[in-house]
A tleap script that builds the chain and sets N, CA, C and O, in Angstrom:
source leaprc.protein.ff14SB
mol = sequence {
  NMET TYR GLN LEU SER PRO ALA GLY ILE ALA
  LEU GLN SER ILE MET SER PRO SER GLY GLN
  ARG PRO ARG LEU LEU ARG ASP ALA VAL ARG
  ALA ALA GLN VAL PRO ASP ASP ASP LEU PRO
  GLU LEU ILE ALA PHE ALA TRP LEU CYS ASP
  ASP SER PRO THR ASN ASP ILE THR GLU ALA
  ASP TRP LEU GLU ILE PHE ALA ALA SER GLY
  PHE PHE SER HIE PRO LEU LEU PRO SER CALA
}
set mol.1.N position { -16.506 -2.110 -9.021 }
set mol.1.CA position { -15.380 -1.361 -8.491 }
set mol.1.C position { -15.681 -0.966 -7.043 }
set mol.1.O position { -16.791 -0.545 -6.716 }
set mol.2.N position { -14.681 -1.109 -6.198 }
set mol.2.CA position { -14.813 -0.775 -4.784 }
set mol.2.C position { -14.865 0.739 -4.593 }
set mol.2.O position { -14.108 1.474 -5.228 }
set mol.3.N position { -15.736 1.194 -3.738 }
set mol.3.CA position { -15.862 2.613 -3.402 }
set mol.3.C position { -15.058 2.870 -2.125 }
set mol.3.O position { -15.336 2.277 -1.083 }
set mol.4.N position { -14.081 3.739 -2.209 }
set mol.4.CA position { -13.286 4.090 -1.036 }
set mol.4.C position { -14.125 4.829 -0.004 }
set mol.4.O position { -15.086 5.523 -0.338 }
set mol.5.N position { -13.740 4.665 1.251 }
set mol.5.CA position { -14.374 5.417 2.329 }
set mol.5.C position { -13.906 6.872 2.242 }
set mol.5.O position { -12.973 7.171 1.497 }
set mol.6.N position { -14.534 7.777 2.986 }
set mol.6.CA position { -14.056 9.167 2.982 }
set mol.6.C position { -12.582 9.284 3.379 }
set mol.6.O position { -11.854 10.102 2.817 }
set mol.7.N position { -12.140 8.474 4.340 }
set mol.7.CA position { -10.722 8.518 4.739 }
set mol.7.C position { -9.832 8.020 3.603 }
set mol.7.O position { -8.755 8.570 3.370 }
set mol.8.N position { -10.278 6.981 2.897 }
set mol.8.CA position { -9.515 6.460 1.771 }
set mol.8.C position { -9.446 7.452 0.626 }
set mol.8.O position { -8.406 7.610 -0.015 }
set mol.9.N position { -10.566 8.120 0.375 }
set mol.9.CA position { -10.599 9.155 -0.672 }
set mol.9.C position { -9.650 10.293 -0.322 }
set mol.9.O position { -8.944 10.806 -1.191 }
set mol.10.N position { -9.631 10.684 0.939 }
set mol.10.CA position { -8.742 11.763 1.374 }
set mol.10.C position { -7.282 11.377 1.158 }
set mol.10.O position { -6.490 12.181 0.666 }
set mol.11.N position { -6.928 10.150 1.526 }
set mol.11.CA position { -5.549 9.711 1.337 }
set mol.11.C position { -5.209 9.619 -0.145 }
set mol.11.O position { -4.127 10.037 -0.556 }
set mol.12.N position { -6.119 9.077 -0.953 }
set mol.12.CA position { -5.858 8.976 -2.384 }
set mol.12.C position { -5.683 10.363 -3.003 }
set mol.12.O position { -4.860 10.541 -3.901 }
set mol.13.N position { -6.444 11.333 -2.535 }
set mol.13.CA position { -6.316 12.687 -3.090 }
set mol.13.C position { -4.973 13.317 -2.711 }
set mol.13.O position { -4.451 14.154 -3.448 }
set mol.14.N position { -4.420 12.926 -1.583 }
set mol.14.CA position { -3.078 13.396 -1.204 }
set mol.14.C position { -2.027 12.665 -2.039 }
set mol.14.O position { -1.038 13.258 -2.472 }
set mol.15.N position { -2.256 11.366 -2.256 }
set mol.15.CA position { -1.300 10.566 -3.020 }
set mol.15.C position { -1.283 10.934 -4.498 }
set mol.15.O position { -0.226 10.889 -5.127 }
set mol.16.N position { -2.432 11.297 -5.065 }
set mol.16.CA position { -2.558 11.506 -6.515 }
set mol.16.C position { -1.505 12.432 -7.111 }
set mol.16.O position { -0.818 12.031 -8.050 }
set mol.17.N position { -1.350 13.653 -6.605 }
set mol.17.CA position { -0.385 14.544 -7.248 }
set mol.17.C position { 1.063 14.283 -6.823 }
set mol.17.O position { 1.992 14.878 -7.369 }
set mol.18.N position { 1.246 13.406 -5.861 }
set mol.18.CA position { 2.571 13.189 -5.298 }
set mol.18.C position { 3.406 12.271 -6.172 }
set mol.18.O position { 2.885 11.374 -6.834 }
set mol.19.N position { 4.684 12.507 -6.164 }
set mol.19.CA position { 5.626 11.600 -6.797 }
set mol.19.C position { 6.105 10.545 -5.821 }
set mol.19.O position { 6.996 9.755 -6.134 }
set mol.20.N position { 5.509 10.533 -4.628 }
set mol.20.CA position { 5.931 9.593 -3.585 }
set mol.20.C position { 4.739 8.809 -3.045 }
set mol.20.O position { 4.568 8.694 -1.832 }
set mol.21.N position { 3.926 8.278 -3.931 }
set mol.21.CA position { 2.729 7.537 -3.507 }
set mol.21.C position { 3.050 6.388 -2.560 }
set mol.21.O position { 2.408 6.266 -1.517 }
set mol.22.N position { 4.040 5.527 -2.895 }
set mol.22.CA position { 4.337 4.424 -1.982 }
set mol.22.C position { 4.760 4.900 -0.590 }
set mol.22.O position { 4.355 4.315 0.415 }
set mol.23.N position { 5.559 5.942 -0.531 }
set mol.23.CA position { 6.009 6.461 0.772 }
set mol.23.C position { 4.822 7.002 1.578 }
set mol.23.O position { 4.725 6.763 2.782 }
set mol.24.N position { 3.940 7.715 0.924 }
set mol.24.CA position { 2.761 8.244 1.615 }
set mol.24.C position { 1.866 7.114 2.124 }
set mol.24.O position { 1.334 7.185 3.232 }
set mol.25.N position { 1.703 6.067 1.301 }
set mol.25.CA position { 0.901 4.928 1.737 }
set mol.25.C position { 1.557 4.240 2.923 }
set mol.25.O position { 0.891 3.942 3.915 }
set mol.26.N position { 2.850 3.988 2.831 }
set mol.26.CA position { 3.562 3.341 3.940 }
set mol.26.C position { 3.401 4.128 5.232 }
set mol.26.O position { 3.117 3.557 6.285 }
set mol.27.N position { 3.582 5.427 5.148 }
set mol.27.CA position { 3.471 6.266 6.344 }
set mol.27.C position { 2.050 6.245 6.908 }
set mol.27.O position { 1.861 6.224 8.124 }
set mol.28.N position { 1.061 6.251 6.027 }
set mol.28.CA position { -0.336 6.205 6.481 }
set mol.28.C position { -0.667 4.859 7.122 }
set mol.28.O position { -1.398 4.801 8.111 }
set mol.29.N position { -0.128 3.779 6.555 }
set mol.29.CA position { -0.345 2.451 7.148 }
set mol.29.C position { 0.276 2.405 8.529 }
set mol.29.O position { -0.355 1.935 9.476 }
set mol.30.N position { 1.487 2.878 8.658 }
set mol.30.CA position { 2.174 2.880 9.961 }
set mol.30.C position { 1.446 3.729 10.992 }
set mol.30.O position { 1.486 3.429 12.185 }
set mol.31.N position { 0.787 4.780 10.542 }
set mol.31.CA position { 0.061 5.665 11.457 }
set mol.31.C position { -1.379 5.200 11.662 }
set mol.31.O position { -2.166 5.883 12.318 }
set mol.32.N position { -1.724 4.033 11.100 }
set mol.32.CA position { -3.082 3.471 11.210 }
set mol.32.C position { -4.140 4.446 10.699 }
set mol.32.O position { -5.198 4.596 11.309 }
set mol.33.N position { -3.852 5.100 9.591 }
set mol.33.CA position { -4.762 6.072 9.001 }
set mol.33.C position { -5.499 5.523 7.781 }
set mol.33.O position { -6.242 6.251 7.122 }
set mol.34.N position { -5.292 4.230 7.478 }
set mol.34.CA position { -5.918 3.631 6.306 }
set mol.34.C position { -6.965 2.621 6.772 }
set mol.34.O position { -6.621 1.640 7.432 }
set mol.35.N position { -8.222 2.844 6.443 }
set mol.35.CA position { -9.239 1.837 6.771 }
set mol.35.C position { -8.899 0.506 6.104 }
set mol.35.O position { -8.490 0.475 4.944 }
set mol.36.N position { -9.070 -0.584 6.837 }
set mol.36.CA position { -8.703 -1.911 6.338 }
set mol.36.C position { -9.316 -2.223 4.973 }
set mol.36.O position { -8.640 -2.770 4.102 }
set mol.37.N position { -10.575 -1.885 4.785 }
set mol.37.CA position { -11.242 -2.199 3.520 }
set mol.37.C position { -10.688 -1.393 2.347 }
set mol.37.O position { -10.825 -1.805 1.195 }
set mol.38.N position { -10.068 -0.256 2.627 }
set mol.38.CA position { -9.523 0.600 1.574 }
set mol.38.C position { -8.114 0.196 1.160 }
set mol.38.O position { -7.655 0.547 0.073 }
set mol.39.N position { -7.438 -0.534 2.019 }
set mol.39.CA position { -6.025 -0.793 1.784 }
set mol.39.C position { -5.736 -1.505 0.460 }
set mol.39.O position { -4.825 -1.070 -0.246 }
set mol.40.N position { -6.446 -2.563 0.076 }
set mol.40.CA position { -6.130 -3.194 -1.216 }
set mol.40.C position { -6.243 -2.228 -2.409 }
set mol.40.O position { -5.406 -2.248 -3.313 }
set mol.41.N position { -7.274 -1.396 -2.400 }
set mol.41.CA position { -7.456 -0.432 -3.489 }
set mol.41.C position { -6.323 0.604 -3.500 }
set mol.41.O position { -5.836 0.982 -4.566 }
set mol.42.N position { -5.912 1.055 -2.326 }
set mol.42.CA position { -4.846 2.053 -2.245 }
set mol.42.C position { -3.485 1.447 -2.582 }
set mol.42.O position { -2.621 2.133 -3.128 }
set mol.43.N position { -3.289 0.171 -2.261 }
set mol.43.CA position { -2.057 -0.509 -2.670 }
set mol.43.C position { -1.990 -0.546 -4.195 }
set mol.43.O position { -0.965 -0.205 -4.785 }
set mol.44.N position { -3.081 -0.958 -4.824 }
set mol.44.CA position { -3.112 -1.011 -6.285 }
set mol.44.C position { -2.857 0.369 -6.883 }
set mol.44.O position { -2.115 0.502 -7.857 }
set mol.45.N position { -3.467 1.388 -6.303 }
set mol.45.CA position { -3.272 2.756 -6.792 }
set mol.45.C position { -1.800 3.161 -6.680 }
set mol.45.O position { -1.225 3.681 -7.637 }
set mol.46.N position { -1.199 2.926 -5.529 }
set mol.46.CA position { 0.201 3.321 -5.319 }
set mol.46.C position { 1.134 2.525 -6.222 }
set mol.46.O position { 2.088 3.075 -6.772 }
set mol.47.N position { 0.861 1.239 -6.375 }
set mol.47.CA position { 1.750 0.370 -7.154 }
set mol.47.C position { 1.611 0.634 -8.651 }
set mol.47.O position { 2.616 0.766 -9.349 }
set mol.48.N position { 0.396 0.711 -9.143 }
set mol.48.CA position { 0.177 0.816 -10.583 }
set mol.48.C position { 0.346 2.223 -11.137 }
set mol.48.O position { 0.628 2.390 -12.323 }
set mol.49.N position { 0.178 3.226 -10.304 }
set mol.49.CA position { 0.261 4.613 -10.784 }
set mol.49.C position { 1.633 5.227 -10.544 }
set mol.49.O position { 1.806 6.439 -10.674 }
set mol.50.N position { 2.598 4.399 -10.198 }
set mol.50.CA position { 3.948 4.883 -9.955 }
set mol.50.C position { 4.877 4.169 -10.931 }
set mol.50.O position { 4.803 2.949 -11.078 }
set mol.51.N position { 5.743 4.915 -11.593 }
set mol.51.CA position { 6.647 4.312 -12.576 }
set mol.51.C position { 7.624 3.332 -11.939 }
set mol.51.O position { 7.995 2.328 -12.546 }
set mol.52.N position { 8.033 3.627 -10.727 }
set mol.52.CA position { 9.002 2.779 -10.025 }
set mol.52.C position { 8.597 2.659 -8.560 }
set mol.52.O position { 9.198 3.302 -7.699 }
set mol.53.N position { 7.589 1.848 -8.267 }
set mol.53.CA position { 7.075 1.796 -6.898 }
set mol.53.C position { 8.054 1.253 -5.869 }
set mol.53.O position { 7.828 1.397 -4.668 }
set mol.54.N position { 9.135 0.632 -6.319 }
set mol.54.CA position { 10.114 0.119 -5.363 }
set mol.54.C position { 11.311 1.048 -5.191 }
set mol.54.O position { 12.234 0.728 -4.441 }
set mol.55.N position { 11.310 2.177 -5.863 }
set mol.55.CA position { 12.419 3.123 -5.692 }
set mol.55.C position { 12.258 3.976 -4.445 }
set mol.55.O position { 13.246 4.379 -3.832 }
set mol.56.N position { 11.029 4.250 -4.073 }
set mol.56.CA position { 10.767 5.182 -2.976 }
set mol.56.C position { 10.776 4.511 -1.600 }
set mol.56.O position { 11.120 5.136 -0.597 }
set mol.57.N position { 10.397 3.237 -1.567 }
set mol.57.CA position { 10.405 2.494 -0.312 }
set mol.57.C position { 11.018 1.119 -0.559 }
set mol.57.O position { 11.126 0.673 -1.701 }
set mol.58.N position { 11.411 0.464 0.507 }
set mol.58.CA position { 12.108 -0.806 0.385 }
set mol.58.C position { 11.143 -1.978 0.196 }
set mol.58.O position { 9.931 -1.843 0.361 }
set mol.59.N position { 11.708 -3.113 -0.149 }
set mol.59.CA position { 10.916 -4.338 -0.256 }
set mol.59.C position { 10.288 -4.675 1.094 }
set mol.59.O position { 9.140 -5.114 1.155 }
set mol.60.N position { 11.036 -4.472 2.166 }
set mol.60.CA position { 10.503 -4.724 3.515 }
set mol.60.C position { 9.307 -3.823 3.799 }
set mol.60.O position { 8.350 -4.249 4.447 }
set mol.61.N position { 9.354 -2.581 3.319 }
set mol.61.CA position { 8.221 -1.667 3.491 }
set mol.61.C position { 6.991 -2.196 2.770 }
set mol.61.O position { 5.888 -2.169 3.317 }
set mol.62.N position { 7.178 -2.684 1.532 }
set mol.62.CA position { 6.049 -3.234 0.777 }
set mol.62.C position { 5.490 -4.474 1.465 }
set mol.62.O position { 4.274 -4.660 1.513 }
set mol.63.N position { 6.364 -5.319 1.994 }
set mol.63.CA position { 5.887 -6.501 2.705 }
set mol.63.C position { 5.056 -6.105 3.918 }
set mol.63.O position { 4.048 -6.742 4.226 }
set mol.64.N position { 5.485 -5.054 4.600 }
set mol.64.CA position { 4.724 -4.533 5.748 }
set mol.64.C position { 3.332 -4.070 5.310 }
set mol.64.O position { 2.343 -4.338 5.992 }
set mol.65.N position { 3.259 -3.381 4.184 }
set mol.65.CA position { 1.981 -2.888 3.663 }
set mol.65.C position { 1.086 -4.061 3.258 }
set mol.65.O position { -0.094 -4.099 3.606 }
set mol.66.N position { 1.654 -5.010 2.524 }
set mol.66.CA position { 0.863 -6.173 2.112 }
set mol.66.C position { 0.391 -6.982 3.317 }
set mol.66.O position { -0.742 -7.463 3.335 }
set mol.67.N position { 1.241 -7.133 4.311 }
set mol.67.CA position { 0.848 -7.862 5.521 }
set mol.67.C position { -0.285 -7.135 6.235 }
set mol.67.O position { -1.194 -7.778 6.761 }
set mol.68.N position { -0.246 -5.811 6.260 }
set mol.68.CA position { -1.312 -5.029 6.904 }
set mol.68.C position { -2.648 -5.238 6.203 }
set mol.68.O position { -3.705 -5.132 6.826 }
set mol.69.N position { -2.599 -5.535 4.905 }
set mol.69.CA position { -3.841 -5.741 4.157 }
set mol.69.C position { -4.389 -7.156 4.333 }
set mol.69.O position { -5.484 -7.471 3.868 }
set mol.70.N position { -3.611 -8.004 5.010 }
set mol.70.CA position { -4.037 -9.383 5.202 }
set mol.70.C position { -3.543 -10.295 4.114 }
set mol.70.O position { -3.841 -11.489 4.126 }
set mol.71.N position { -2.793 -9.759 3.169 }
set mol.71.CA position { -2.249 -10.578 2.098 }
set mol.71.C position { -0.764 -10.723 2.317 }
set mol.71.O position { -0.010 -9.754 2.225 }
set mol.72.N position { -0.356 -11.920 2.602 }
set mol.72.CA position { 1.060 -12.170 2.766 }
set mol.72.C position { 1.309 -13.620 2.403 }
set mol.72.O position { 0.645 -14.519 2.919 }
set mol.73.N position { 2.231 -13.841 1.547 }
set mol.73.CA position { 2.551 -15.194 1.121 }
set mol.73.C position { 4.034 -15.416 1.331 }
set mol.73.O position { 4.854 -14.557 1.007 }
set mol.74.N position { 4.369 -16.557 1.868 }
set mol.74.CA position { 5.759 -16.890 2.072 }
set mol.74.C position { 5.989 -18.259 1.462 }
set mol.74.O position { 5.268 -19.202 1.787 }
set mol.75.N position { 6.959 -18.391 0.603 }
set mol.75.CA position { 7.176 -19.702 -0.019 }
set mol.75.C position { 7.552 -20.738 1.023 }
set mol.75.O position { 8.218 -20.447 2.017 }
set mol.76.N position { 7.108 -21.944 0.765 }
set mol.76.CA position { 7.465 -23.037 1.663 }
set mol.76.C position { 8.958 -23.315 1.564 }
set mol.76.O position { 9.553 -23.231 0.489 }
set mol.77.N position { 9.537 -23.640 2.680 }
set mol.77.CA position { 10.944 -24.005 2.671 }
set mol.77.C position { 11.090 -25.380 2.037 }
set mol.77.O position { 10.247 -26.252 2.252 }
set mol.78.N position { 12.138 -25.584 1.265 }
set mol.78.CA position { 12.314 -26.904 0.652 }
set mol.78.C position { 12.526 -27.963 1.733 }
set mol.78.O position { 13.167 -27.701 2.751 }
set mol.79.N position { 11.990 -29.147 1.507 }
set mol.79.CA position { 12.178 -30.208 2.480 }
set mol.79.C position { 13.562 -30.821 2.324 }
set mol.79.O position { 14.131 -30.867 1.234 }
set mol.80.N position { 14.068 -31.277 3.424 }
set mol.80.CA position { 15.432 -31.836 3.433 }
set mol.80.C position { 15.457 -33.245 2.923 }
set mol.80.O position { 16.520 -33.862 2.864 }
savepdb mol mol.pdb
quit
């Protein structure tokens, strides 16, 4: 299991009691407050510990978060 950095632990402790984990993560990513190595773990925490992770932020917001983590997949366009 990955050990979060002190900054990651601080963010997770803010996210834990919140009903807005995805929004808090998105805002922290935009403010460059999430260490790169912590981002995958915090994405999993926000996504899996929220009953409806897409209700609080948009699909575009999630794509922004995933892209910030270095994980982004785009389907190939069909050939003509």
